[in-house]
PQR file with spaces between the fields and no chain letter, atoms N, CA, C, O and H, PARSE charges and radii, in Angstrom:
ATOM       1  N    MET     1       0.833   -1.179    0.000 -0.4000 1.5000
ATOM       2  CA   MET     1       0.000    0.000    0.000 -0.0000 2.0000
ATOM       3  C    MET     1       0.876    1.241    0.000  0.5500 1.7000
ATOM       4  O    MET     1       1.922    1.286    0.648 -0.5500 1.4000
ATOM       5  N    THR     2       0.449    2.195   -0.703 -0.4000 1.5000
ATOM       6  CA   THR     2       1.171    3.455   -0.756 -0.0000 2.0000
ATOM       7  C    THR     2       0.404    4.526   -0.015  0.5500 1.7000
ATOM       8  O    THR     2      -0.792    4.395    0.245 -0.5500 1.4000
ATOM       9  H    THR     2      -0.401    2.158   -1.229  0.4000 1.0000
ATOM      10  N    GLN     3       1.096    5.560    0.312 -0.4000 1.5000
ATOM      11  CA   GLN     3       0.513    6.677    1.042 -0.0000 2.0000
ATOM      12  C    GLN     3      -0.435    7.458    0.134  0.5500 1.7000
ATOM      13  O    GLN     3      -0.080    7.792   -0.996 -0.5500 1.4000
ATOM      14  H    GLN     3       2.068    5.667    0.101  0.4000 1.0000
ATOM      15  N    LYS     4      -1.631    7.746    0.622 -0.4000 1.5000
ATOM      16  CA   LYS     4      -2.625    8.466   -0.186 -0.0000 2.0000
ATOM      17  C    LYS     4      -2.394    9.973   -0.147  0.5500 1.7000
ATOM      18  O    LYS     4      -2.398   10.647   -1.178 -0.5500 1.4000
ATOM      19  H    LYS     4      -1.919    7.475    1.541  0.4000 1.0000
ATOM      20  N    ARG     5      -2.190   10.493    1.083 -0.4000 1.5000
ATOM      21  CA   ARG     5      -1.987   11.928    1.217 -0.0000 2.0000
ATOM      22  C    ARG     5      -0.824   12.202    2.169  0.5500 1.7000
ATOM      23  O    ARG     5      -0.556   11.423    3.084 -0.5500 1.4000
ATOM      24  H    ARG     5      -2.186    9.945    1.920  0.4000 1.0000
ATOM      25  N    ARG     6      -0.156   13.295    1.943 -0.4000 1.5000
ATOM      26  CA   ARG     6       0.989   13.671    2.769 -0.0000 2.0000
ATOM      27  C    ARG     6       0.507   14.348    4.053  0.5500 1.7000
ATOM      28  O    ARG     6      -0.438   15.136    4.034 -0.5500 1.4000
ATOM      29  H    ARG     6      -0.373   13.928    1.200  0.4000 1.0000
ATOM      30  N    HIS     7       1.178   14.025    5.181 -0.4000 1.5000
ATOM      31  CA   HIS     7       0.879   14.717    6.430 -0.0000 2.0000
ATOM      32  C    HIS     7       1.551   16.079    6.415  0.5500 1.7000
ATOM      33  O    HIS     7       2.678   16.217    5.938 -0.5500 1.4000
ATOM      34  H    HIS     7       1.946   13.385    5.197  0.4000 1.0000
ATOM      35  N    SER     8       0.870   17.069    6.929 -0.4000 1.5000
ATOM      36  CA   SER     8       1.431   18.419    6.972 -0.0000 2.0000
ATOM      37  C    SER     8       2.542   18.490    8.017  0.5500 1.7000
ATOM      38  O    SER     8       2.654   17.608    8.870 -0.5500 1.4000
ATOM      39  H    SER     8      -0.045   16.957    7.316  0.4000 1.0000
ATOM      40  N    ARG     9       3.350   19.523    7.952 -0.4000 1.5000
ATOM      41  CA   ARG     9       4.433   19.712    8.924 -0.0000 2.0000
ATOM      42  C    ARG     9       3.873   19.903   10.324  0.5500 1.7000
ATOM      43  O    ARG     9       4.446   19.420   11.300 -0.5500 1.4000
ATOM      44  H    ARG     9       3.259   20.239    7.259  0.4000 1.0000
ATOM      45  N    THR    10       2.755   20.607   10.420 -0.4000 1.5000
ATOM      46  CA   THR    10       2.145   20.832   11.730 -0.0000 2.0000
ATOM      47  C    THR    10       1.676   19.524   12.350  0.5500 1.7000
ATOM      48  O    THR    10       1.882   19.292   13.541 -0.5500 1.4000
ATOM      49  H    THR    10       2.289   20.999    9.627  0.4000 1.0000
ATOM      50  N    ARG    11       1.059   18.684   11.566 -0.4000 1.5000
ATOM      51  CA   ARG    11       0.571   17.405   12.074 -0.0000 2.0000
ATOM      52  C    ARG    11       1.736   16.504   12.500  0.5500 1.7000
ATOM      53  O    ARG    11       1.650   15.812   13.516 -0.5500 1.4000
ATOM      54  H    ARG    11       0.892   18.872   10.598  0.4000 1.0000
ATOM      55  N    THR    12       2.804   16.515   11.733 -0.4000 1.5000
ATOM      56  CA   THR    12       3.990   15.728   12.074 -0.0000 2.0000
ATOM      57  C    THR    12       4.646   16.271   13.337  0.5500 1.7000
ATOM      58  O    THR    12       5.035   15.501   14.216 -0.5500 1.4000
ATOM      59  H    THR    12       2.874   17.077   10.909  0.4000 1.0000
ATOM      60  N    ALA    13       4.770   17.588   13.434 -0.4000 1.5000
ATOM      61  CA   ALA    13       5.401   18.210   14.599 -0.0000 2.0000
ATOM      62  C    ALA    13       4.572   17.998   15.859  0.5500 1.7000
ATOM      63  O    ALA    13       5.125   17.822   16.944 -0.5500 1.4000
ATOM      64  H    ALA    13       4.454   18.214   12.720  0.4000 1.0000
ATOM      65  N    THR    14       3.246   18.016   15.719 -0.4000 1.5000
ATOM      66  CA   THR    14       2.374   17.777   16.866 -0.0000 2.0000
ATOM      67  C    THR    14       2.563   16.369   17.400  0.5500 1.7000
ATOM      68  O    THR    14       2.600   16.168   18.614 -0.5500 1.4000
ATOM      69  H    THR    14       2.797   18.159   14.837  0.4000 1.0000
ATOM      70  N    ARG    15       2.680   15.410   16.529 -0.4000 1.5000
ATOM      71  CA   ARG    15       2.905   14.027   16.939 -0.0000 2.0000
ATOM      72  C    ARG    15       4.268   13.880   17.612  0.5500 1.7000
ATOM      73  O    ARG    15       4.388   13.211   18.639 -0.5500 1.4000
ATOM      74  H    ARG    15       2.650   15.573   15.543  0.4000 1.0000
ATOM      75  N    ARG    16       5.280   14.497   17.040 -0.4000 1.5000
ATOM      76  CA   ARG    16       6.636   14.362   17.585 -0.0000 2.0000
ATOM      77  C    ARG    16       6.867   15.170   18.854  0.5500 1.7000
ATOM      78  O    ARG    16       7.863   14.950   19.544 -0.5500 1.4000
ATOM      79  H    ARG    16       5.182   15.040   16.206  0.4000 1.0000
ATOM      80  N    SER    17       5.975   16.097   19.178 -0.4000 1.5000
ATOM      81  CA   SER    17       6.156   16.920   20.371 -0.0000 2.0000
ATOM      82  C    SER    17       6.044   16.094   21.645  0.5500 1.7000
ATOM      83  O    SER    17       6.487   16.545   22.702 -0.5500 1.4000
ATOM      84  H    SER    17       5.167   16.276   18.618  0.4000 1.0000
ATOM      85  N    ARG    18       5.472   14.917   21.578 -0.4000 1.5000
ATOM      86  CA   ARG    18       5.315   14.048   22.743 -0.0000 2.0000
ATOM      87  C    ARG    18       6.540   13.166   22.962  0.5500 1.7000
ATOM      88  O    ARG    18       6.526   12.342   23.876 -0.5500 1.4000
ATOM      89  H    ARG    18       5.112   14.551   20.720  0.4000 1.0000
ATOM      90  N    TRP    19       7.586   13.299   22.174 -0.4000 1.5000
ATOM      91  CA   TRP    19       8.773   12.449   22.245 -0.0000 2.0000
ATOM      92  C    TRP    19       9.775   12.877   23.313  0.5500 1.7000
ATOM      93  O    TRP    19      10.973   12.641   23.155 -0.5500 1.4000
ATOM      94  H    TRP    19       7.598   13.969   21.431  0.4000 1.0000
ATOM      95  N    THR    20       9.322   13.486   24.373 -0.4000 1.5000
ATOM      96  CA   THR    20      10.242   13.990   25.380 -0.0000 2.0000
ATOM      97  C    THR    20      10.811   12.850   26.222  0.5500 1.7000
ATOM      98  O    THR    20      10.172   11.811   26.387 -0.5500 1.4000
ATOM      99  H    THR    20       8.349   13.677   24.501  0.4000 1.0000
ATOM     100  N    ALA    21      11.994   13.048   26.742 -0.4000 1.5000
ATOM     101  CA   ALA    21      12.622   12.065   27.622 -0.0000 2.0000
ATOM     102  C    ALA    21      12.055   12.231   29.030  0.5500 1.7000
ATOM     103  O    ALA    21      11.900   13.353   29.512 -0.5500 1.4000
ATOM     104  H    ALA    21      12.514   13.892   26.609  0.4000 1.0000
ATOM     105  N    VAL    22      11.750   11.122   29.682 -0.4000 1.5000
ATOM     106  CA   VAL    22      11.193   11.145   31.026 -0.0000 2.0000
ATOM     107  C    VAL    22      12.330   10.922   32.017  0.5500 1.7000
ATOM     108  O    VAL    22      13.096    9.972   31.854 -0.5500 1.4000
ATOM     109  H    VAL    22      11.877   10.211   29.291  0.4000 1.0000
ATOM     110  N    PRO    23      12.464   11.766   33.041 -0.5600 1.5000
ATOM     111  CA   PRO    23      13.536   11.543   34.010  0.2800 2.0000
ATOM     112  C    PRO    23      13.299   10.271   34.815  0.5500 1.7000
ATOM     113  O    PRO    23      12.157    9.896   35.078 -0.5500 1.4000
ATOM     114  N    VAL    24      14.377    9.617   35.199 -0.4000 1.5000
ATOM     115  CA   VAL    24      14.303    8.368   35.952 -0.0000 2.0000
ATOM     116  C    VAL    24      13.851    8.675   37.373  0.5500 1.7000
ATOM     117  O    VAL    24      14.388    9.578   38.015 -0.5500 1.4000
ATOM     118  H    VAL    24      15.305    9.921   34.985  0.4000 1.0000
ATOM     119  N    THR    25      12.864    7.927   37.869 -0.4000 1.5000
ATOM     120  CA   THR    25      12.370    8.104   39.229 -0.0000 2.0000
ATOM     121  C    THR    25      13.248    7.307   40.186  0.5500 1.7000
ATOM     122  O    THR    25      13.461    6.110   39.993 -0.5500 1.4000
ATOM     123  H    THR    25      12.428    7.193   37.348  0.4000 1.0000
ATOM     124  N    LEU    26      13.753    7.974   41.213 -0.4000 1.5000
ATOM     125  CA   LEU    26      14.580    7.323   42.220 -0.0000 2.0000
ATOM     126  C    LEU    26      14.043    7.659   43.605  0.5500 1.7000
ATOM     127  O    LEU    26      13.573    8.772   43.840 -0.5500 1.4000
ATOM     128  H    LEU    26      13.580    8.946   41.369  0.4000 1.0000
ATOM     129  N    VAL    27      14.113    6.703   44.514 -0.4000 1.5000
ATOM     130  CA   VAL    27      13.718    6.902   45.903 -0.0000 2.0000
ATOM     131  C    VAL    27      14.903    6.545   46.789  0.5500 1.7000
ATOM     132  O    VAL    27      15.859    5.919   46.330 -0.5500 1.4000
ATOM     133  H    VAL    27      14.494    5.798   44.323  0.4000 1.0000
ATOM     134  N    THR    28      14.843    6.937   48.051 -0.4000 1.5000
ATOM     135  CA   THR    28      15.913    6.647   48.993 -0.0000 2.0000
ATOM     136  C    THR    28      15.592    5.366   49.746  0.5500 1.7000
ATOM     137  O    THR    28      14.486    5.200   50.261 -0.5500 1.4000
ATOM     138  H    THR    28      14.066    7.445   48.424  0.4000 1.0000
ATOM     139  N    CYS    29      16.559    4.464   49.808 -0.4000 1.5000
ATOM     140  CA   CYS    29      16.403    3.220   50.561 -0.0000 2.0000
ATOM     141  C    CYS    29      16.342    3.573   52.053  0.5500 1.7000
ATOM     142  O    CYS    29      17.227    4.272   52.546 -0.5500 1.4000
ATOM     143  H    CYS    29      17.457    4.599   49.390  0.4000 1.0000
ATOM     144  N    PRO    30      15.318    3.107   52.782 -0.5600 1.5000
ATOM     145  CA   PRO    30      15.231    3.455   54.202  0.2800 2.0000
ATOM     146  C    PRO    30      16.309    2.798   55.063  0.5500 1.7000
ATOM     147  O    PRO    30      16.571    3.258   56.175 -0.5500 1.4000
ATOM     148  N    GLN    31      16.937    1.731   54.566 -0.4000 1.5000
ATOM     149  CA   GLN    31      17.951    1.038   55.357 -0.0000 2.0000
ATOM     150  C    GLN    31      19.337    1.676   55.210  0.5500 1.7000
ATOM     151  O    GLN    31      19.973    2.029   56.203 -0.5500 1.4000
ATOM     152  H    GLN    31      16.724    1.358   53.663  0.4000 1.0000
ATOM     153  N    CYS    32      19.801    1.821   53.954 -0.4000 1.5000
ATOM     154  CA   CYS    32      21.181    2.278   53.729 -0.0000 2.0000
ATOM     155  C    CYS    32      21.247    3.675   53.125  0.5500 1.7000
ATOM     156  O    CYS    32      22.341    4.204   52.928 -0.5500 1.4000
ATOM     157  H    CYS    32      19.284    1.535   53.148  0.4000 1.0000
ATOM     158  N    LYS    33      20.108    4.281   52.827 -0.4000 1.5000
ATOM     159  CA   LYS    33      20.015    5.656   52.308 -0.0000 2.0000
ATOM     160  C    LYS    33      20.600    5.834   50.911  0.5500 1.7000
ATOM     161  O    LYS    33      20.908    6.962   50.527 -0.5500 1.4000
ATOM     162  H    LYS    33      19.219    3.852   52.987  0.4000 1.0000
ATOM     163  N    SER    34      20.763    4.768   50.142 -0.4000 1.5000
ATOM     164  CA   SER    34      21.231    4.909   48.765 -0.0000 2.0000
ATOM     165  C    SER    34      20.027    5.119   47.854  0.5500 1.7000
ATOM     166  O    SER    34      18.900    4.802   48.234 -0.5500 1.4000
ATOM     167  H    SER    34      20.513    3.852   50.454  0.4000 1.0000
ATOM     168  N    ARG    35      20.256    5.645   46.664 -0.4000 1.5000
ATOM     169  CA   ARG    35      19.191    5.923   45.714 -0.0000 2.0000
ATOM     170  C    ARG    35      18.906    4.677   44.881  0.5500 1.7000
ATOM     171  O    ARG    35      19.821    4.104   44.290 -0.5500 1.4000
ATOM     172  H    ARG    35      21.172    5.902   46.355  0.4000 1.0000
ATOM     173  N    ILE    36      17.635    4.250   44.831 -0.4000 1.5000
ATOM     174  CA   ILE    36      17.241    3.054   44.098 -0.0000 2.0000
ATOM     175  C    ILE    36      15.949    3.326   43.336  0.5500 1.7000
ATOM     176  O    ILE    36      15.252    4.302   43.612 -0.5500 1.4000
ATOM     177  H    ILE    36      16.891    4.715   45.312  0.4000 1.0000
ATOM     178  N    ALA    37      15.632    2.457   42.374 -0.4000 1.5000
ATOM     179  CA   ALA    37      14.360    2.531   41.670 -0.0000 2.0000
ATOM     180  C    ALA    37      13.259    2.053   42.620  0.5500 1.7000
ATOM     181  O    ALA    37      13.496    1.144   43.415 -0.5500 1.4000
ATOM     182  H    ALA    37      16.198    1.663   42.149  0.4000 1.0000
ATOM     183  N    PRO    38      12.073    2.639   42.556 -0.5600 1.5000
ATOM     184  CA   PRO    38      11.010    2.226   43.471  0.2800 2.0000
ATOM     185  C    PRO    38      10.536    0.795   43.195  0.5500 1.7000
ATOM     186  O    PRO    38      10.570    0.325   42.058 -0.5500 1.4000
ATOM     187  N    HIS    39      10.097    0.120   44.248 -0.4000 1.5000
ATOM     188  CA   HIS    39       9.570   -1.247   44.189 -0.0000 2.0000
ATOM     189  C    HIS    39      10.605   -2.246   43.679  0.5500 1.7000
ATOM     190  O    HIS    39      10.262   -3.180   42.954 -0.5500 1.4000
ATOM     191  H    HIS    39      10.070    0.502   45.172  0.4000 1.0000
ATOM     192  N    ARG    40      11.863   -2.054   44.053 -0.4000 1.5000
ATOM     193  CA   ARG    40      12.947   -2.968   43.690 -0.0000 2.0000
ATOM     194  C    ARG    40      13.752   -3.280   44.948  0.5500 1.7000
ATOM     195  O    ARG    40      13.773   -2.490   45.891 -0.5500 1.4000
ATOM     196  H    ARG    40      12.141   -1.296   44.642  0.4000 1.0000
ATOM     197  N    VAL    41      14.407   -4.424   44.957 -0.4000 1.5000
ATOM     198  CA   VAL    41      15.317   -4.771   46.045 -0.0000 2.0000
ATOM     199  C    VAL    41      16.539   -3.872   45.936  0.5500 1.7000
ATOM     200  O    VAL    41      17.065   -3.663   44.843 -0.5500 1.4000
ATOM     201  H    VAL    41      14.390   -5.066   44.190  0.4000 1.0000
ATOM     202  N    CYS    42      16.987   -3.343   47.057 -0.4000 1.5000
ATOM     203  CA   CYS    42      18.151   -2.454   47.067 -0.0000 2.0000
ATOM     204  C    CYS    42      19.408   -3.266   46.743  0.5500 1.7000
ATOM     205  O    CYS    42      19.703   -4.237   47.439 -0.5500 1.4000
ATOM     206  H    CYS    42      16.559   -3.512   47.945  0.4000 1.0000
ATOM     207  N    PRO    43      20.154   -2.886   45.698 -0.5600 1.5000
ATOM     208  CA   PRO    43      21.365   -3.638   45.371  0.2800 2.0000
ATOM     209  C    PRO    43      22.496   -3.425   46.376  0.5500 1.7000
ATOM     210  O    PRO    43      23.442   -4.212   46.405 -0.5500 1.4000
ATOM     211  N    SER    44      22.419   -2.376   47.201 -0.4000 1.5000
ATOM     212  CA   SER    44      23.471   -2.108   48.177 -0.0000 2.0000
ATOM     213  C    SER    44      23.326   -2.950   49.434  0.5500 1.7000
ATOM     214  O    SER    44      24.297   -3.532   49.917 -0.5500 1.4000
ATOM     215  H    SER    44      21.651   -1.737   47.178  0.4000 1.0000
ATOM     216  N    CYS    45      22.099   -3.011   49.963 -0.4000 1.5000
ATOM     217  CA   CYS    45      21.916   -3.710   51.237 -0.0000 2.0000
ATOM     218  C    CYS    45      21.041   -4.954   51.142  0.5500 1.7000
ATOM     219  O    CYS    45      21.048   -5.765   52.068 -0.5500 1.4000
ATOM     220  H    CYS    45      21.310   -2.538   49.571  0.4000 1.0000
ATOM     221  N    GLY    46      20.284   -5.136   50.052 -0.4000 1.5000
ATOM     222  CA   GLY    46      19.477   -6.329   49.868 -0.0000 2.0000
ATOM     223  C    GLY    46      18.133   -6.297   50.575  0.5500 1.7000
ATOM     224  O    GLY    46      17.498   -7.339   50.732 -0.5500 1.4000
ATOM     225  H    GLY    46      20.278   -4.477   49.300  0.4000 1.0000
ATOM     226  N    HIS    47      17.686   -5.119   51.007 -0.4000 1.5000
ATOM     227  CA   HIS    47      16.417   -5.002   51.707 -0.0000 2.0000
ATOM     228  C    HIS    47      15.293   -4.610   50.765  0.5500 1.7000
ATOM     229  O    HIS    47      15.510   -3.927   49.764 -0.5500 1.4000
ATOM     230  H    HIS    47      18.202   -4.273   50.879  0.4000 1.0000
ATOM     231  N    TYR    48      14.076   -5.057   51.104 -0.4000 1.5000
ATOM     232  CA   TYR    48      12.867   -4.643   50.399 -0.0000 2.0000
ATOM     233  C    TYR    48      11.713   -4.696   51.385  0.5500 1.7000
ATOM     234  O    TYR    48      11.527   -5.700   52.073 -0.5500 1.4000
ATOM     235  H    TYR    48      13.899   -5.612   51.917  0.4000 1.0000
ATOM     236  N    ALA    49      10.947   -3.637   51.457 -0.4000 1.5000
ATOM     237  CA   ALA    49       9.772   -3.535   52.340 -0.0000 2.0000
ATOM     238  C    ALA    49      10.136   -3.801   53.794  0.5500 1.7000
ATOM     239  O    ALA    49       9.377   -4.452   54.512 -0.5500 1.4000
ATOM     240  H    ALA    49      11.097   -2.822   50.898  0.4000 1.0000
ATOM     241  N    GLY    50      11.301   -3.301   54.242 -0.4000 1.5000
ATOM     242  CA   GLY    50      11.690   -3.400   55.638 -0.0000 2.0000
ATOM     243  C    GLY    50      12.298   -4.720   56.063  0.5500 1.7000
ATOM     244  O    GLY    50      12.557   -4.910   57.252 -0.5500 1.4000
ATOM     245  H    GLY    50      11.918   -2.772   53.659  0.4000 1.0000
ATOM     246  N    ARG    51      12.535   -5.637   55.143 -0.4000 1.5000
ATOM     247  CA   ARG    51      13.163   -6.909   55.524 -0.0000 2.0000
ATOM     248  C    ARG    51      14.252   -7.267   54.524  0.5500 1.7000
ATOM     249  O    ARG    51      14.226   -6.825   53.375 -0.5500 1.4000
ATOM     250  H    ARG    51      12.325   -5.483   54.177  0.4000 1.0000
ATOM     251  N    GLU    52      15.212   -8.074   54.973 -0.4000 1.5000
ATOM     252  CA   GLU    52      16.316   -8.481   54.109 -0.0000 2.0000
ATOM     253  C    GLU    52      15.848   -9.611   53.194  0.5500 1.7000
ATOM     254  O    GLU    52      15.431  -10.671   53.660 -0.5500 1.4000
ATOM     255  H    GLU    52      15.233   -8.433   55.906  0.4000 1.0000
ATOM     256  N    VAL    53      15.924   -9.371   51.895 -0.4000 1.5000
ATOM     257  CA   VAL    53      15.458  -10.345   50.915 -0.0000 2.0000
ATOM     258  C    VAL    53      16.621  -11.167   50.387  0.5500 1.7000
ATOM     259  O    VAL    53      16.511  -12.385   50.247 -0.5500 1.4000
ATOM     260  H    VAL    53      16.263   -8.510   51.516  0.4000 1.0000
ATOM     261  N    ILE    54      17.738  -10.503   50.092 -0.4000 1.5000
ATOM     262  CA   ILE    54      18.937  -11.198   49.630 -0.0000 2.0000
ATOM     263  C    ILE    54      20.111  -10.775   50.508  0.5500 1.7000
ATOM     264  O    ILE    54      20.191   -9.628   50.949 -0.5500 1.4000
ATOM     265  H    ILE    54      17.827   -9.514   50.205  0.4000 1.0000
ATOM     266  N    ALA    55      21.007  -11.704   50.752 -0.4000 1.5000
ATOM     267  CA   ALA    55      22.186  -11.404   51.562 -0.0000 2.0000
ATOM     268  C    ALA    55      23.268  -10.830   50.655  0.5500 1.7000
ATOM     269  O    ALA    55      23.648  -11.444   49.658 -0.5500 1.4000
ATOM     270  H    ALA    55      20.942  -12.636   50.395  0.4000 1.0000
ATOM     271  N    ILE    56      23.754   -9.662   51.006 -0.4000 1.5000
ATOM     272  CA   ILE    56      24.808   -8.992   50.257 -0.0000 2.0000
ATOM     273  C    ILE    56      26.090   -9.058   51.089  0.5500 1.7000
ATOM     274  O    ILE    56      26.117   -8.617   52.237 -0.5500 1.4000
ATOM     275  H    ILE    56      23.445   -9.162   51.816  0.4000 1.0000
ATOM     276  N    GLU    57      27.145   -9.611   50.500 -0.4000 1.5000
ATOM     277  CA   GLU    57      28.423   -9.663   51.201 -0.0000 2.0000
ATOM     278  C    GLU    57      29.221   -8.422   50.872  0.5500 1.7000
ATOM     279  O    GLU    57      29.502   -8.148   49.705 -0.5500 1.4000
ATOM     280  H    GLU    57      27.123   -9.970   49.567  0.4000 1.0000
ATOM     281  N    THR    58      29.590   -7.660   51.911 -0.4000 1.5000
ATOM     282  CA   THR    58      30.351   -6.428   51.735 -0.0000 2.0000
ATOM     283  C    THR    58      31.508   -6.391   52.720  0.5500 1.7000
ATOM     284  O    THR    58      31.593   -7.212   53.634 -0.5500 1.4000
ATOM     285  H    THR    58      29.361   -7.883   52.859  0.4000 1.0000
ATOM     286  N    ASP    59      32.395   -5.429   52.520 -0.4000 1.5000
ATOM     287  CA   ASP    59      33.533   -5.255   53.410 -0.0000 2.0000
ATOM     288  C    ASP    59      33.126   -4.559   54.707  0.5500 1.7000
ATOM     289  O    ASP    59      33.659   -4.848   55.778 -0.5500 1.4000
ATOM     290  H    ASP    59      32.326   -4.763   51.778  0.4000 1.0000
ATOM     291  N    ARG    60      32.181   -3.646   54.591 -0.4000 1.5000
ATOM     292  CA   ARG    60      31.793   -2.861   55.756 -0.0000 2.0000
ATOM     293  C    ARG    60      30.670   -3.560   56.534  0.5500 1.7000
ATOM     294  O    ARG    60      29.844   -4.256   55.944 -0.5500 1.4000
ATOM     295  H    ARG    60      31.747   -3.411   53.721  0.4000 1.0000
ATOM     296  N    PRO    61      30.643   -3.372   57.857 -0.5600 1.5000
ATOM     297  CA   PRO    61      29.586   -4.006   58.660  0.2800 2.0000
ATOM     298  C    PRO    61      28.240   -3.306   58.431  0.5500 1.7000
ATOM     299  O    PRO    61      28.184   -2.121   58.104 -0.5500 1.4000
ATOM     300  N    LYS    62      27.156   -4.077   58.614 -0.4000 1.5000
ATOM     301  CA   LYS    62      25.818   -3.521   58.436 -0.0000 2.0000
ATOM     302  C    LYS    62      25.424   -2.691   59.653  0.5500 1.7000
ATOM     303  O    LYS    62      25.889   -2.940   60.765 -0.5500 1.4000
ATOM     304  H    LYS    62      27.201   -5.040   58.880  0.4000 1.0000
ATOM     305  N    LYS    63      24.566   -1.708   59.430 -0.4000 1.5000
ATOM     306  CA   LYS    63      24.051   -0.924   60.536 -0.0000 2.0000
ATOM     307  C    LYS    63      23.044   -1.754   61.311  0.5500 1.7000
ATOM     308  O    LYS    63      22.258   -2.507   60.736 -0.5500 1.4000
ATOM     309  H    LYS    63      24.188   -1.505   58.527  0.4000 1.0000
ATOM     310  N    LYS    64      23.085   -1.598   62.638 -0.4000 1.5000
ATOM     311  CA   LYS    64      22.102   -2.278   63.466 -0.0000 2.0000
ATOM     312  C    LYS    64      20.878   -1.399   63.590  0.5500 1.7000
ATOM     313  O    LYS    64      20.985   -0.182   63.738 -0.5500 1.4000
ATOM     314  H    LYS    64      23.723   -0.986   63.104  0.4000 1.0000
ATOM     315  N    LYS    65      19.726   -2.017   63.530 -0.4000 1.5000
ATOM     316  CA   LYS    65      18.482   -1.278   63.684 -0.0000 2.0000
ATOM     317  C    LYS    65      18.169   -1.187   65.161  0.5500 1.7000
ATOM     318  O    LYS    65      18.022   -2.209   65.831 -0.5500 1.4000
ATOM     319  H    LYS    65      19.640   -3.006   63.410  0.4000 1.0000
ATOM     320  N    GLU    66      18.067    0.031   65.677 -0.4000 1.5000
ATOM     321  CA   GLU    66      17.848    0.201   67.122 -0.0000 2.0000
ATOM     322  C    GLU    66      16.441    0.587   67.402  0.5500 1.7000
ATOM     323  O    GLU    66      16.071    0.774   68.561 -0.5500 1.4000
ATOM     324  H    GLU    66      18.187    0.862   65.132  0.4000 1.0000
């Protein structure tokens, strides 16, 4: 199939005006205070929703929750 009619510059520009880049959403991990994507396990400390989901081996000791 071939194109029947050409789109005007205004119509093309209106469509392309929505092509903006969206900034990445980041939240602060409540355990280690690093910046992470929301609803993901923290890659620094391994916590999600207030509990440790995966064990992360690091050189530095973990903070104790008081």
